[in-house]
C-alpha positions as CSV (number, residue, x, y, z in Angstrom):
1,R,-7.5,-3.5,-0.3
2,A,-5.3,-1.2,-2.3
3,S,-7.1,1.9,-1.0
4,H,-6.4,0.8,2.7
5,F,-2.8,0.1,1.8
6,R,-2.4,3.7,0.3
7,S,-4.2,5.3,3.2
8,I,-2.0,3.6,5.8
9,V,1.2,4.4,4.0
10,K,0.3,8.1,3.5
11,T,-1.0,8.5,7.1
12,G,2.0,6.8,8.7
13,I,4.4,9.0,6.7
14,S,2.5,12.1,7.5
15,M,2.8,11.2,11.2
16,G,6.5,10.6,10.7
17,D,6.4,6.9,11.5
18,I,8.7,5.9,8.7
19,E,10.1,2.7,10.4
20,Y,6.6,1.4,11.0
21,I,5.6,2.0,7.4
22,E,8.7,0.3,6.1
23,Q,7.7,-2.7,8.2
24,F,4.1,-2.4,7.1
25,I,5.1,-2.5,3.4
26,K,7.3,-5.5,4.1
27,N,4.5,-7.4,6.0
28,Y,1.5,-6.5,4.0
29,A,2.4,-5.9,0.3
30,R,2.3,-9.6,-0.3
31,R,-1.4,-9.5,0.7
32,L,-2.3,-7.1,-2.2
33,E,-3.8,-8.4,-5.4
34,P,-1.0,-9.9,-7.5
35,N,-1.5,-7.4,-10.4
36,L,-1.2,-4.5,-7.9
37,R,1.5,-5.8,-5.7
38,T,4.6,-4.5,-7.5
39,P,3.3,-1.1,-8.5
40,L,1.9,-0.4,-5.0
41,K,5.2,-1.5,-3.4
42,H,7.0,1.0,-5.7
43,F,4.5,3.6,-4.9
44,A,4.9,3.0,-1.1
45,H,8.7,3.0,-1.3
46,A,8.7,6.2,-3.3
47,N,6.8,7.9,-0.5
48,V,9.1,6.5,2.1
49,F,12.2,7.5,0.2
50,F,10.8,11.0,-0.2
51,A,10.2,11.2,3.6
52,K,13.8,10.2,4.1
53,K,15.0,12.8,1.7
54,M,16.3,10.2,-0.7
55,Y,15.0,11.9,-3.8
56,N,16.7,9.9,-6.5
57,E,15.4,6.6,-5.0
58,A,11.9,8.2,-4.6
59,L,11.9,9.2,-8.2
60,Y,13.1,5.8,-9.4
61,N,10.3,4.1,-7.4
62,I,7.5,6.5,-8.4
63,L,8.4,6.1,-12.1
64,R,8.0,2.3,-11.7
65,A,4.7,2.6,-9.9
66,E,2.6,2.1,-13.1
67,L,-0.9,2.4,-11.6
68,N,-3.9,2.9,-13.7
69,N,-6.1,4.3,-10.9
70,T,-6.6,8.1,-11.3
71,L,-6.1,8.8,-7.6
72,Y,-2.7,7.1,-7.7
73,K,-1.8,8.9,-10.9
74,I,-2.6,12.2,-9.1
75,D,-0.6,11.2,-6.0
76,S,2.4,10.2,-8.2
77,R,2.3,13.4,-10.2
78,R,2.2,15.5,-6.9
79,L,5.1,13.4,-5.5
80,T,7.1,13.9,-8.7
81,A,6.6,17.6,-8.5
82,K,7.7,17.7,-4.9
83,I,10.8,15.7,-5.8
84,Y,11.6,18.2,-8.7
85,Y,11.2,21.0,-6.2
86,E,13.4,19.5,-3.5
87,T,16.2,18.7,-6.0
88,N,15.9,22.2,-7.4
89,S,15.0,20.9,-10.9
90,I,13.0,24.1,-11.5
91,E,12.8,23.9,-15.3
92,N,11.7,20.3,-15.2
93,L,9.2,21.2,-12.4
94,Q,7.7,24.1,-14.3
95,S,7.1,21.9,-17.4
96,Y,5.9,19.1,-15.3
97,L,3.3,21.3,-13.5
98,D,2.0,22.4,-16.9
99,A,1.6,18.8,-17.9
100,F,0.0,18.0,-14.5
101,S,-2.5,20.9,-14.9
102,H,-3.4,19.6,-18.4
103,F,-3.9,16.1,-16.9
104,L,-6.3,17.5,-14.3
105,K,-8.4,19.3,-16.9
106,N,-9.0,16.1,-18.7
107,I,-10.2,14.0,-15.7
108,R,-13.8,13.2,-15.7
109,T,-13.9,10.1,-13.5
110,I,-13.0,11.5,-10.1
111,D,-14.5,13.9,-7.5
112,E,-14.1,17.5,-8.6
113,T,-13.1,18.4,-5.0
114,I,-9.9,16.3,-5.4
115,V,-9.2,17.9,-8.9
116,N,-9.6,21.4,-7.4
117,R,-7.4,20.7,-4.4
118,N,-4.6,19.6,-6.8
119,K,-5.2,22.6,-9.1
120,R,-4.6,24.8,-6.1
121,F,-1.5,22.7,-5.2
122,I,-0.1,23.6,-8.6
123,K,-1.1,27.3,-8.3
124,Y,0.6,27.7,-5.0
125,L,3.7,25.7,-6.0
126,K,4.1,27.9,-9.1
127,K,3.8,31.0,-6.9
128,L,6.4,29.6,-4.5
129,I,8.8,28.9,-7.4
130,R,8.4,32.4,-8.6
131,I,9.1,33.9,-5.2
132,K,12.0,31.5,-4.7
133,E,13.6,32.5,-8.1
134,T,13.0,36.2,-7.9
135,S,12.8,37.9,-4.6
136,R,12.3,35.7,-1.6
137,D,10.5,38.7,-0.2
138,Q,9.2,38.2,3.3
139,Y,6.0,40.1,2.5
140,E,5.3,38.0,-0.5
141,L,5.9,34.7,1.4
142,N,3.6,35.8,4.1
143,L,0.9,36.8,1.6
144,L,1.3,33.4,-0.1
145,E,1.0,31.5,3.2
146,N,-2.0,33.6,4.4
147,S,-3.9,33.2,1.1
148,M,-3.4,29.4,1.4
149,V,-4.7,29.2,5.0
150,N,-8.4,29.1,4.2
151,E,-8.1,27.1,1.0
152,N,-8.5,23.4,0.5
153,V,-5.1,22.6,-1.0
154,S,-3.3,19.3,-1.5
155,E,0.0,19.0,0.4
156,K,-0.8,22.2,2.3
157,N,1.6,21.1,5.2
158,W,4.5,20.6,2.7
159,L,3.8,23.9,1.0
160,T,3.7,25.7,4.4
161,K,7.0,24.0,5.4
162,K,8.6,25.2,2.2
163,I,7.5,28.8,2.9
164,S,8.8,28.6,6.4
165,E,12.1,27.3,5.1
166,M,12.4,30.3,2.8
167,N,11.5,32.6,5.7
168,I,14.3,31.0,7.8
169,D,16.7,31.4,4.9
170,N,15.8,35.1,4.7
171,D,16.4,35.5,8.4
172,K,19.9,34.0,7.9
173,K,20.9,36.5,5.1
174,P,23.2,39.2,6.2
175,V,21.7,42.6,6.4
176,N,23.3,45.2,4.1
177,N,24.2,48.1,6.4
178,L,25.3,51.0,4.3
179,R,27.8,53.2,5.9
180,T,29.1,56.4,4.6
181,V,32.8,56.7,4.8
182,S,34.2,60.1,5.3
183,N,37.4,61.3,3.8
């Protein structure tokens, strides 16, 4: 079933077992319903390429994964947003997040919990972008991470990783030591 295929791909990637997932796609994609085979292969490959940090290939595949299922559409939009973030396409990302938010407002056929998780993903990603573009302030990053801890947020691990990366970048920045020079 398509739902099992999706679950196995997402779980395997989240566990970091990319080689297994590539073999899984190769072995089992042909067992999918004929009308879903190609779009689901593109969807799966997009996720694999993203995990490998091959963002152009990931975007290429996710744009070809034309799936009509609402859950796949949400997954695709979230993955596209992450690709835009990773490639530092901030203007595209901000516009895309607005469109994604509008898409979520109009969904009536899916569990409200899923919609809310993704609304929170958008909210936190927008905050992360703002911090990244303005201050990269350690305090703001910690606040963002702490506010996310108790919330049900899609892609929480990825968001937390991006916050940690910004914290590491902050630690690497040279400290401005002002010295007074006497004449």
